[in-house]
C-alpha positions in Angstrom: -9.3 64.2 -106.2 -9.3 67.7 -104.9 -9.4 70.6 -107.4 -6.5 72.3 -105.6 -3.6 70.2 -104.2 -0.4 71.4 -102.6 2.6 69.6 -104.1 5.5 69.2 -101.6 8.9 68.3 -103.0 11.0 65.8 -101.2 14.4 64.4 -102.0 13.3 60.8 -101.5 11.2 60.5 -98.3 7.7 61.6 -99.4 6.1 58.4 -98.1 7.9 58.6 -94.7 6.9 62.3 -94.3 3.3 61.7 -95.2 3.0 58.7 -92.7 4.6 60.8 -90.0 2.1 63.7 -90.6 -0.8 61.2 -90.6 0.3 60.0 -87.2 0.8 63.5 -85.7 -2.1 65.6 -87.0 -5.8 64.9 -86.9 -7.7 64.8 -90.2 -4.5 63.6 -91.9 -4.0 60.4 -93.8 -2.0 58.7 -96.6 -4.3 57.9 -99.4 -2.1 56.4 -102.1 1.5 55.6 -102.9 2.4 55.7 -106.6 5.6 54.0 -108.0 7.5 55.3 -111.0 6.6 53.5 -114.2 10.1 54.0 -115.5 13.5 55.4 -114.6 13.6 59.1 -114.0 16.4 61.7 -113.2 16.4 61.0 -109.5 15.2 57.4 -109.3 14.5 54.1 -110.9 11.4 52.3 -112.1 9.4 51.0 -109.1 10.7 53.7 -106.7 8.0 55.7 -104.8 7.4 58.7 -107.1 4.4 60.3 -105.5 2.3 60.0 -102.4 -1.3 61.3 -102.1 -2.0 62.5 -98.5 -3.9 65.0 -96.4 -2.5 67.1 -93.6 -5.1 68.6 -91.2 -7.6 68.4 -94.0 -5.3 69.9 -96.7 -4.9 67.9 -99.9 -1.3 67.3 -100.7 0.9 65.2 -103.0 4.5 64.4 -102.0 6.9 64.3 -104.9 10.2 62.4 -104.6 11.9 64.8 -107.0 15.5 64.3 -105.8 18.0 66.8 -104.4 17.6 69.5 -107.0 15.3 71.7 -104.9 15.3 72.3 -101.1 12.5 73.4 -98.8 12.5 77.0 -97.6 10.5 79.0 -95.1 8.7 80.6 -98.1 6.3 77.7 -97.8 4.9 76.5 -94.4 2.0 74.6 -93.0 0.2 76.7 -90.3 -1.5 74.6 -87.6 -3.8 76.5 -85.3 -3.9 75.1 -81.8 -6.4 75.6 -79.0 -4.1 75.5 -75.9 -0.6 74.9 -74.7 -1.0 71.2 -74.5 -1.9 71.0 -78.2 0.9 73.4 -79.1 3.4 71.3 -77.1 2.2 68.1 -78.7 2.7 69.2 -82.3 5.8 71.2 -81.6 7.5 68.3 -79.8 6.5 65.8 -82.4 8.1 67.8 -85.2 11.2 69.0 -83.3 11.6 65.7 -81.4 11.6 63.7 -84.7 14.8 65.2 -86.1 13.3 68.6 -86.7 14.6 72.0 -85.5 13.2 75.0 -83.6 13.0 78.4 -85.2 11.5 81.7 -84.0 7.9 82.9 -83.4 6.2 79.5 -83.4 8.0 78.2 -86.5 9.9 74.9 -86.7 11.1 72.6 -89.4 10.6 68.9 -89.7 13.4 66.5 -90.5 12.6 66.8 -94.2 13.1 70.6 -94.1 9.3 71.4 -94.3 8.4 74.5 -92.2 5.6 74.5 -89.8 3.9 77.4 -87.9 2.4 76.0 -84.7 0.2 78.9 -83.8 -2.2 79.1 -80.8 -5.5 80.6 -81.5 -5.0 83.2 -78.7 -2.1 84.7 -80.7 -4.2 85.0 -83.8 -7.0 86.6 -81.8 -4.6 89.1 -80.2 -3.3 90.1 -83.6 -6.8 90.5 -85.0 -7.7 92.8 -82.0 -5.2 95.3 -83.3 -3.9 98.3 -81.4 -2.0 98.1 -78.2 -3.2 94.5 -77.5 -1.8 93.3 -80.8 1.5 95.2 -80.2 2.0 93.6 -76.7 1.3 90.1 -78.0 3.5 90.7 -81.0 6.4 92.0 -78.9 6.3 89.0 -76.5 5.9 86.6 -79.4 9.1 87.9 -81.0 11.1 86.7 -78.0 9.8 83.1 -78.3 10.6 80.0 -80.3 7.6 77.7 -79.3 4.7 80.0 -78.4 3.9 80.2 -74.7 0.1 80.6 -74.4 0.2 82.0 -70.9 2.6 84.7 -71.8 0.5 85.7 -74.9 -2.6 85.8 -72.6 -0.7 88.0 -70.1 0.4 90.3 -72.8 -3.1 90.7 -74.2 -4.3 91.8 -70.7 -1.5 94.3 -70.5 
């Protein structure tokens, strides 16, 4: 078991979410599904309680904790992409599976978990600083899914 693990709260669909992530993202897998040994506030003995999984190499545990807490954009998975094809593939998988688009490369999956689908070219532009970063930032602010060609054009001025 990893020393540090992210715990992601779900109402009741931790296993479905983990299996979806494992299908979509490389270096992702479902490792174990644990059932409740007894009744608990949002479930019964034998229900799926936790799921051990990785997303893009990040160790996670999904907790079926019930409806008490909802996901917010205060937590997100950031996935760095190499090109438009990869950006489109991840974005379309999340949004096309009951998720929703947001701004500046952010989207939510159908369980409410936020994702930042971020092309490397955008990160490089921001790291460059100065006028290049400002141009890339300004064009990014007009987007939902990031358009790699527009970011590259903004970098060039």
